[in-house]
C-alpha positions in Angstrom: 27.7 -45.0 -52.5 27.2 -44.8 -48.8 23.5 -44.0 -49.4 23.1 -47.1 -51.7 24.9 -49.3 -49.2 22.7 -48.2 -46.3 19.6 -49.0 -48.4 20.9 -52.4 -49.1 21.8 -53.0 -45.4 18.2 -52.2 -44.5 17.1 -55.4 -46.0 19.5 -57.5 -43.8 19.9 -55.5 -40.6 17.3 -54.6 -37.9 15.7 -51.2 -37.5 17.9 -50.4 -34.4 21.1 -51.2 -36.2 19.9 -49.2 -39.2 19.1 -46.2 -37.0 22.6 -46.4 -35.4 24.3 -46.7 -38.8 22.3 -43.8 -40.3 23.0 -41.6 -37.2 26.7 -42.3 -37.5 26.8 -41.5 -41.3 24.8 -38.3 -40.9 26.9 -37.2 -37.9 30.2 -37.8 -39.9 28.9 -35.9 -42.9 27.9 -33.0 -40.6 31.4 -33.0 -39.1 33.0 -32.9 -42.6 30.8 -30.0 -43.7 31.6 -28.1 -40.5 35.3 -28.6 -41.0 35.1 -27.5 -44.7 33.3 -24.3 -43.7 35.9 -23.6 -40.9 38.6 -24.0 -43.5 37.0 -21.4 -45.7 36.4 -23.8 -48.6 34.0 -22.6 -51.3 30.4 -24.0 -51.2 30.7 -25.9 -54.4 33.3 -28.1 -52.7 31.3 -29.2 -49.7 27.8 -28.8 -51.3 27.8 -32.5 -52.5 28.3 -33.6 -48.8 25.3 -31.4 -47.8 23.1 -33.0 -50.4 24.1 -36.4 -49.3 23.4 -35.6 -45.7 20.0 -34.2 -46.5 19.2 -37.3 -48.5 20.2 -39.5 -45.6 17.9 -37.5 -43.3 15.0 -38.2 -45.6 15.8 -41.9 -45.6 16.1 -41.7 -41.8 12.6 -40.3 -41.5 11.1 -42.8 -44.0 12.8 -45.9 -42.4 12.8 -45.0 -38.7 9.5 -43.0 -38.7 10.8 -39.9 -37.0 12.8 -36.8 -37.8 16.6 -37.0 -37.2 18.0 -35.2 -34.2 16.9 -34.6 -30.6 13.2 -34.3 -29.8 11.8 -30.9 -29.0 10.2 -30.6 -25.7 6.6 -29.1 -25.7 6.0 -26.9 -22.7 2.6 -27.5 -21.1 0.5 -24.5 -20.1 0.2 -24.2 -16.4 3.2 -26.4 -15.6 4.8 -25.1 -12.5 8.2 -25.9 -13.9 7.8 -23.1 -16.4 8.0 -20.5 -13.7 11.5 -20.6 -12.5 11.1 -17.7 -10.1 8.6 -15.1 -8.8 9.7 -12.5 -11.4 8.7 -14.8 -14.3 5.4 -15.4 -12.6 4.7 -11.7 -12.3 5.8 -11.1 -15.9 3.5 -13.8 -17.1 0.5 -12.4 -15.2 1.0 -8.9 -16.6 1.2 -10.4 -20.1 -2.0 -12.3 -19.6 -3.8 -9.3 -18.3 -2.6 -7.1 -21.2 -3.8 -9.7 -23.6 -7.2 -10.0 -21.9 -7.6 -6.2 -22.0 -6.7 -6.1 -25.7 -9.3 -8.8 -26.5 -11.9 -6.9 -24.5 -11.2 -3.7 -26.4 -11.5 -5.6 -29.8 -14.8 -7.1 -28.7 -16.1 -3.7 -27.6 -15.0 -2.0 -30.9 -16.6 -4.8 -32.9 -19.9 -4.5 -31.1 -19.8 -0.7 -31.5 -19.2 -1.1 -35.2 -22.0 -3.7 -35.6 -24.4 -1.4 -33.6 -23.5 1.6 -35.8 -24.0 -0.4 -39.0 -27.3 -1.7 -37.8 -28.4 1.8 -36.8 -27.3 3.1 -40.2 -29.2 0.3 -42.0 -32.3 1.0 -39.9 -32.0 4.7 -40.6 -31.7 4.1 -44.4 -34.7 1.8 -44.3 -36.7 4.2 -42.1 -37.1 1.5 -39.5 -38.7 3.1 -36.5 -40.4 5.7 -38.6 -43.7 3.9 -38.4 -46.6 5.7 -40.1 -44.4 8.7 -40.8 -41.6 7.4 -42.9 -39.7 4.2 -43.9 -39.9 1.3 -46.3 -43.3 -0.3 -46.8 -43.7 -4.1 -46.7 -44.3 -5.9 -50.0 -47.7 -4.9 -51.4 -49.3 -8.3 -51.9 -53.0 -7.3 -51.7 -53.2 -8.5 -48.1 -55.4 -5.6 -47.0 -57.6 -2.7 -48.1 -57.5 0.6 -46.2 -59.4 3.8 -46.3 -56.5 5.7 -47.8 -57.3 7.9 -50.9 -54.6 8.8 -53.5 -54.7 11.9 -55.5 -53.4 12.2 -59.1 -50.4 14.5 -59.4 -51.9 16.0 -62.5 -55.0 17.1 -60.5 -53.0 19.2 -58.0 -53.5 22.9 -58.4 -53.8 26.0 -56.2 -57.5 25.3 -55.8 -56.5 22.5 -53.5 -54.3 24.7 -51.3 -54.4 23.6 -47.6 -55.9 20.3 -48.4 -54.1 17.0 -47.3 -53.3 14.6 -50.1 -51.4 11.4 -50.7 -49.7 10.7 -54.0 -47.7 7.8 -55.5 -45.1 8.0 -58.2 -41.4 7.7 -59.2 -38.9 9.7 -57.2 -37.5 11.7 -60.1 -34.9 13.6 -58.0 -34.0 14.4 -54.4 -31.8 17.2 -53.2 -30.7 17.9 -49.6 -30.7 21.6 -48.5 -29.5 22.4 -45.0 -31.9 20.8 -42.6 -34.4 20.0 -45.3 -34.8 18.1 -48.5 -36.6 18.8 -51.8 -38.0 15.8 -53.8 -39.7 15.8 -57.2 -42.2 13.0 -57.7 -43.5 12.0 -61.1 -46.5 10.1 -62.2 -46.9 9.6 -66.0 -46.7 13.1 -67.5 -46.9 15.1 -64.3 -44.5 16.2 -61.6 -44.8 18.0 -58.2 -42.2 19.2 -55.7 -42.3 17.8 -52.2 -40.6 19.8 -49.4 -39.6 18.3 -46.0 -37.7 20.3 -43.3 -36.7 19.4 -39.7 -39.3 20.6 -37.1 -40.9 19.4 -33.9 -43.1 17.2 -36.1 -40.4 16.1 -38.6 -37.4 14.3 -37.0 -33.9 14.7 -38.5 -33.9 10.9 -39.2 -36.9 11.4 -41.6 -35.1 14.1 -43.6 -32.0 11.9 -43.8 -34.1 8.9 -44.9 -35.7 10.8 -47.8 -32.3 12.2 -48.9 -30.8 8.7 -49.2 -33.5 7.2 -51.4 -32.5 6.3 -55.0 -33.9 8.0 -58.0 -36.8 6.3 -59.8 -37.8 4.4 -56.6 -41.6 4.2 -56.1 -42.8 6.4 -53.2 -45.9 7.3 -51.4 -46.0 10.9 -50.1 -48.6 12.5 -47.9 -48.7 16.2 -47.0 -50.5 19.5 -47.3 -50.8 21.3 -50.6 -49.3 24.8 -50.4 -48.7 27.6 -52.8 -44.9 28.5 -53.1 -43.6 32.0 -53.2 -42.5 31.6 -56.8 -43.5 29.0 -59.5 -41.7 25.7 -59.4 -40.3 25.8 -62.9 -38.9 22.2 -62.9 -42.4 20.7 -62.4 -45.5 20.5 -64.4 -47.5 21.5 -61.3 -45.8 24.9 -61.0 -48.2 26.7 -58.7 -48.2 24.2 -55.9 -45.9 22.0 -53.8 -46.5 19.5 -51.0 -45.4 20.1 -47.5 -44.5 16.5 -46.5 -46.0 14.9 -43.4 -45.3 11.2 -44.4 -42.9 9.7 -46.9 -42.6 5.9 -47.6 -40.8 3.8 -50.2 -43.0 1.3 -52.0 -40.4 -0.2 -54.2 -36.6 0.6 -54.6 -34.8 1.3 -57.8 -31.4 -0.3 -58.6 -28.6 1.8 -60.0 -29.8 3.4 -63.3 -28.1 2.6 -66.6 -28.5 6.3 -67.5 -29.8 9.4 -65.8 -33.3 10.4 -66.6 -32.2 14.0 -66.8 -30.0 13.0 -69.8 -32.8 11.0 -71.4 -35.1 14.0 -71.2 -32.6 16.5 -72.6 -33.9 18.3 -75.8 -32.4 17.4 -79.2 -29.5 19.4 -80.2 -28.9 18.5 -83.8 -31.7 17.9 -86.4 -31.7 14.4 -87.7 -33.0 13.1 -91.0 -36.1 11.0 -91.0 -35.0 8.9 -94.0 -31.9 6.9 -94.9 -29.9 4.1 -93.2 -30.1 3.5 -89.5 -26.9 2.0 -88.0 -27.6 2.5 -84.3 -24.3 4.2 -83.8 -24.1 6.7 -80.9 -23.5 10.2 -82.2 -21.9 12.8 -79.8 -24.0 16.0 -79.5 -22.5 19.2 -80.9 -23.1 21.1 -77.7 -21.1 18.6 -75.6 -24.0 17.7 -73.3 -24.8 14.1 -72.5 -27.7 12.5 -74.4 -28.9 8.9 -74.3 -28.4 7.1 -77.7 -31.3 5.4 -79.4 -29.9 1.8 -78.9 -29.2 2.4 -75.2 -32.8 3.7 -74.9 -34.2 0.6 -76.6 -32.0 -1.7 -74.4 -33.7 -0.3 -71.4 -37.0 0.6 -73.1 -39.0 0.3 -69.8 -37.0 3.2 -68.4 -36.9 5.2 -71.6 -40.7 5.1 -71.9 -40.9 7.1 -68.6 -39.7 10.3 -70.1 -42.4 13.0 -70.7 -41.8 13.0 -74.4 -42.3 9.2 -74.7 -45.3 9.3 -72.4 -46.7 11.9 -74.8 -45.8 10.1 -78.0 -47.6 7.0 -77.0 -50.7 8.9 -75.8 -50.8 10.4 -79.3 -50.3 6.8 -80.6 -53.3 5.7 -78.6 -55.5 8.6 -79.8 -54.7 7.9 -83.5 -56.2 4.4 -83.0 -59.1 5.9 -81.1 -59.9 8.5 -83.8 -59.5 5.9 -86.5 -62.1 3.7 -84.9 -64.4 6.6 -84.0 -64.6 8.0 -87.5 -65.2 4.6 -89.2 -67.7 3.4 -86.6 -69.6 6.7 -87.2 -69.6 5.9 -91.0 -71.1 2.4 -90.4 -67.9 0.3 -90.5 -67.6 -3.0 -88.7 -64.4 -3.9 -86.9 -63.1 -7.4 -87.8 -60.3 -9.6 -86.6 -58.5 -11.8 -89.1 -55.9 -14.6 -88.8 -52.2 -13.8 -88.7 -51.2 -17.4 -89.6 -51.6 -18.0 -93.3 -50.9 -20.9 -95.7 -49.3 -18.5 -98.2 -48.0 -15.0 -98.5 -50.8 -12.6 -98.1 -49.5 -10.3 -100.9 -47.2 -12.6 -102.8 -43.4 -12.3 -102.8 -40.8 -13.6 -100.4 -40.8 -11.0 -97.7 -42.7 -13.0 -95.2 -41.8 -14.9 -92.0 -42.1 -18.6 -92.6 -43.2 -20.8 -89.7 -43.9 -24.5 -89.2 -47.6 -25.2 -88.7 -47.8 -28.7 -87.3 -45.6 -30.0 -90.1 -47.1 -27.8 -92.8 -45.5 -24.6 -94.2 -47.1 -21.3 -93.1 -46.2 -17.7 -92.7 -47.1 -14.6 -90.7 -49.5 -12.3 -92.4 -48.0 -9.3 -94.2 -51.4 -7.7 -94.1 -55.1 -8.6 -93.5 -55.6 -7.9 -97.2 -57.2 -11.2 -98.4 -59.5 -11.7 -95.4 -60.7 -8.1 -95.2 -61.7 -8.3 -98.9 -63.6 -11.6 -98.2 -65.4 -9.9 -95.3 -66.2 -6.7 -97.2 -67.0 -7.9 -100.8 -67.9 -11.6 -100.4 -69.5 -11.9 -96.9 -71.9 -9.0 -96.9 -70.3 -6.7 -94.3 -69.5 -4.1 -97.0 -67.6 -1.7 -94.7 -64.9 -3.2 -92.5 -61.8 -2.2 -90.6 -59.1 -3.8 -88.5 -56.2 -2.9 -86.2 -53.5 -5.5 -85.7 -49.9 -6.6 -86.2 -48.4 -6.7 -89.6 -45.2 -8.7 -90.3 -42.6 -7.9 -93.0 -39.4 -9.9 -93.4 -37.6 -7.1 -95.1 -34.0 -6.7 -94.2 -34.4 -2.9 -94.3 -32.2 -1.1 -91.7 -33.7 2.4 -92.3 -35.2 5.1 -90.1 -38.7 4.3 -91.4 -39.0 0.5 -91.6 -40.0 -2.1 -89.0 -40.3 -5.9 -89.3 -43.5 -5.7 -87.2 -45.8 -2.8 -87.0 -49.5 -2.0 -86.2 -51.7 -1.9 -89.3 -54.8 0.2 -89.5 -56.7 -1.4 -92.4 -60.1 -0.7 -94.0 -62.1 -2.0 -96.9 -65.4 -0.8 -98.3 -67.6 -1.4 -101.3 -68.1 1.2 -104.0 -71.0 2.0 -106.2 -69.3 3.6 -109.2 -65.8 4.9 -108.7 -62.8 4.4 -106.4 -62.9 8.1 -105.6 -65.6 7.1 -103.1 -62.8 5.4 -101.1 -60.5 8.5 -101.4 -63.3 10.6 -99.9 -63.5 8.3 -96.9 -59.7 8.4 -96.4 -59.7 12.2 -96.7 -62.4 12.5 -94.1 -60.7 9.9 -91.9 -57.3 11.6 -91.8 -58.8 15.1 -91.3 -60.8 13.6 -88.4 -57.6 12.1 -86.9 -55.5 15.3 -87.3 -58.3 17.5 -86.0 -58.8 15.2 -83.0 -55.1 15.1 -82.1 -54.8 18.9 -82.3 -57.9 19.3 -80.0 -57.4 16.4 -77.5 -53.6 16.1 -77.4 -52.4 19.7 -77.1 -50.5 19.1 -73.9 -48.9 15.9 -75.2 -47.9 17.6 -78.5 -46.2 20.4 -76.6 -44.4 17.9 -74.3 -43.0 16.1 -77.4 -42.0 19.5 -78.9 -40.0 20.3 -75.8 -37.6 17.5 -76.5 -38.0 16.9 -80.2 -38.8 20.3 -81.9 -41.1 20.2 -84.9 -43.5 22.3 -87.0 -47.2 21.6 -86.8 -48.6 19.5 -89.6 -50.3 21.5 -92.4 -53.3 19.9 -94.2 -56.0 21.0 -96.5 -59.8 20.4 -96.6 -60.4 18.4 -98.7 -57.1 16.7 -99.0 -54.9 17.7 -101.9 -55.0 15.1 -104.8 -52.5 14.9 -107.6 -52.0 12.0 -110.1 -48.8 10.0 -110.3 -48.0 11.6 -113.7 -48.5 15.1 -112.2 -46.1 14.2 -109.3 -43.5 13.0 -111.8 -43.9 16.2 -113.8 -43.3 18.3 -110.6 -40.1 16.4 -110.0 -38.9 16.8 -113.5 -39.7 20.5 -113.4 -37.4 20.7 -110.3 -34.6 19.1 -112.3 -35.1 15.6 -110.9 -35.2 12.6 -113.2 -38.4 10.6 -112.9 -40.3 8.6 -115.6 -44.1 8.4 -115.6 -44.0 4.6 -115.4 -41.0 4.2 -113.2 -41.4 3.4 -109.5 -40.9 6.3 -107.1 -37.8 6.0 -104.9 -37.8 7.0 -101.3 -35.5 9.9 -102.1 -37.8 11.2 -104.8 -40.9 10.7 -102.6 -39.2 13.0 -100.0 -38.3 15.6 -102.7 -41.8 15.5 -104.0 -43.1 16.2 -100.5 -40.9 19.2 -100.3 -42.1 20.5 -103.7 -45.8 20.0 -102.8 -45.3 21.7 -99.4 -43.8 24.7 -101.1 -46.3 24.9 -103.9 -49.5 24.0 -102.1 -48.7 24.9 -98.5 -49.6 21.4 -97.2 -47.6 18.6 -95.6 -50.4 16.0 -96.4 -51.6 14.9 -99.8 -52.3 11.8 -101.8 -51.3 10.7 -105.3 -53.3 8.2 -107.5 -53.1 6.4 -110.8 -49.8 4.6 -110.2 -48.3 2.4 -112.8 -49.9 -1.1 -112.8 -46.5 -2.8 -112.8 -45.5 -1.5 -109.4 -48.7 -2.5 -107.6 -49.9 -5.8 -106.1 -51.6 -8.4 -108.3 -55.1 -7.7 -106.9 -55.0 -4.0 -108.0 -57.7 -3.0 -110.5 -56.2 -1.8 -113.9 -57.1 1.7 -114.9 -60.0 1.8 -117.5 -58.5 4.6 -119.6 -54.8 3.4 -119.6 -54.0 -0.3 -119.1 -50.5 0.7 -118.0 -52.0 2.5 -115.0 -54.0 1.3 -112.0 -56.8 2.5 -109.8 -54.3 2.8 -106.9 -53.2 5.5 -104.5 -50.7 6.4 -101.8 -51.1 9.1 -99.0 -48.1 11.1 -97.8 -47.1 13.0 -94.7 -44.0 15.2 -94.9 -43.0 13.4 -98.1 -43.2 9.9 -96.7 -45.8 7.3 -97.5 -48.2 6.4 -94.7 -51.0 4.6 -96.6 -51.1 2.4 -99.7 -54.3 1.3 -101.3 -56.4 0.6 -104.4 -59.6 -0.6 -105.9 -59.4 -4.4 -105.8 -60.1 -6.8 -108.6 -63.4 -8.6 -107.7 -63.6 -10.7 -110.9 -62.1 -14.2 -110.3 -61.0 -14.6 -113.9 -59.1 -11.3 -114.1 -57.8 -11.9 -110.6 -56.3 -15.3 -111.7 -54.7 -13.6 -114.8 -53.1 -11.0 -112.7 -51.8 -13.5 -110.1 -50.2 -15.5 -112.9 -48.7 -12.4 -114.4 -47.0 -11.7 -111.0 -45.8 -15.3 -110.7 -47.8 -16.1 -107.7 -48.6 -19.9 -107.2 -52.4 -20.3 -107.5 -52.6 -23.1 -105.0 -51.5 -20.7 -102.3 -54.4 -18.2 -103.0 -57.0 -20.8 -104.1 -59.4 -20.0 -101.2 -59.0 -16.2 -101.9 -59.8 -16.5 -105.6 -62.7 -19.0 -104.9 -64.3 -16.5 -102.5 -65.0 -14.2 -105.5 -66.8 -16.9 -107.5 -70.1 -16.5 -105.7 -70.8 -12.9 -106.4 -68.4 -10.2 -105.1 -69.2 -6.5 -104.7 -66.9 -3.9 -106.3 -64.6 -2.6 -103.5 -61.3 -1.1 -102.4 -59.4 0.1 -99.4 -56.0 0.6 -97.9 -53.6 -0.1 -95.1 -52.1 2.6 -92.8 -48.9 2.2 -90.7 -49.8 3.5 -87.2 -46.2 4.0 -86.1 -45.3 5.9 -89.3 -48.4 8.2 -88.9 -47.3 9.1 -85.3 -43.7 9.5 -86.4 -44.5 11.9 -89.2 -47.3 13.8 -87.5 -44.9 14.6 -84.6 -41.9 15.2 -86.9 -39.8 12.4 -85.2 -36.5 11.4 -86.9 -36.9 7.6 -86.4 -39.8 5.2 -86.4 -38.3 3.4 -83.4 -39.4 6.4 -81.3 -43.0 5.7 -82.1 -43.0 2.0 -81.6 -43.3 0.7 -78.0 -40.9 -2.2 -78.4 -39.6 -2.0 -82.0 -38.7 -5.1 -84.1 -36.2 -4.4 -86.9 -33.8 -6.8 -88.6 -31.3 -6.5 -85.7 -33.6 -6.3 -82.7 -35.7 -8.9 -81.1 -35.8 -7.8 -77.5 -36.8 -6.5 -75.0 
């Protein structure tokens, strides 16, 4: 009530009067609270008075513009009145001196810390190492020097005592007493570099090298020497480099996995068929291994392993020997479009795209255009290497949505066996070439992924589809002569053939017409069969082909029988209306050939950057 009354009075009385009235009320309430406390009354009895007093103090500040109570005096520094006597002056002086000394020590410690951190950073960067060691500036093609680099793979005991400079990845670095051992890798080859303190090698240089991160790019100069015992961890076992200069060209960030783990040999044999889930499987020996999906997530790192470097050199040579053989046989290399107005082989397993408002798709093969070039345009023998796209939601160990196709087409004079002879020669040329030119690479793959050498006959073993079905039935496996061959039965047939004929490579022809594409030529002796064929490595298909229909009337009939819209293949059919040569050919999957030749358990290991239904990067 008092509080409400005072607020009302504020309207009628002046500020001075209000101040006096508020002061009186607050003072009276304070006296009542003090008396209650002295009398030992419980708090709940005098607490309302306290709340009322505090509310009045708030009102006092709002209305008067200052806090209630006496003003606090602020002492001014340097005021002579603060020093009441000589003792206080002496005490103040000592206090000021101690404070100044403390601040000086803090400053000195801070400067010492900053200096140490700067020296450490300079030591780690090799600053001050000059031409002997340190981090090189960004290489931006600003100059050309007379420096000559040597390939690590060329280093041998014949170069003992010679001075060399190499560049590569710092695979590992290990300190040892007053020295350091570093292994530097370039592509498939590694060499050990040794650096110990000496009058020529300062301690800071050894420390600099020992602190560099694995996989950084480094330049190393030194003298080639022959060690007392072979360096078993390196490919260049009979030499090492006595370091005279060591510079970092580009640093590596923290690695997502250790290269040592990525290079560890397989422990458990994996199947090369069946579903692929991408799940990480723990090794039975308990050692750390990098899973396939982790490898693919950091493919640029995974490709650095010796096994992968070797796999893709084999991959390269398969393409080389493919071209070499066919060029020698008079074939012409062609390049056909990958954007089509309709599915190249019919069906729905194609990637559809918008082509300036018109429907189009990515080519499932160069089939239609290579036939045009071969049979209709006068080239007669053609081949192509290029991407092939398949929109198949197949999450298996042998399927990709994009792979490299090795395709060929040639004219025939009498029989499609002429084509089979070319394919037999072609594969034998490729296999012989790989065994002769890629011995080192094959062994490097075998070190991590053990496998048996591919066995093949000269000429290549041929069996008919009916003979293959009979072999399966004789082994107790159900398989009809006109039924399609499942992946499982293909694999079993491969095992049977390997055991019976001692070969891992063969082909089978005269497939049922019903399981082949619409442009496949029907068999002359049995209309239910076709002049088609598949080639197999280790029980898996790596080539599919046939004699093609070159008669436009029959071609149209077969397209209708397969339910293919004629408007989508009109240009293809029309190309055979002006005289077309009898012909045939086939398409080979490059990645699958590499996978099976090297006995790899997953086609993703033989594709640089695989595309499957679940992966679209990197």
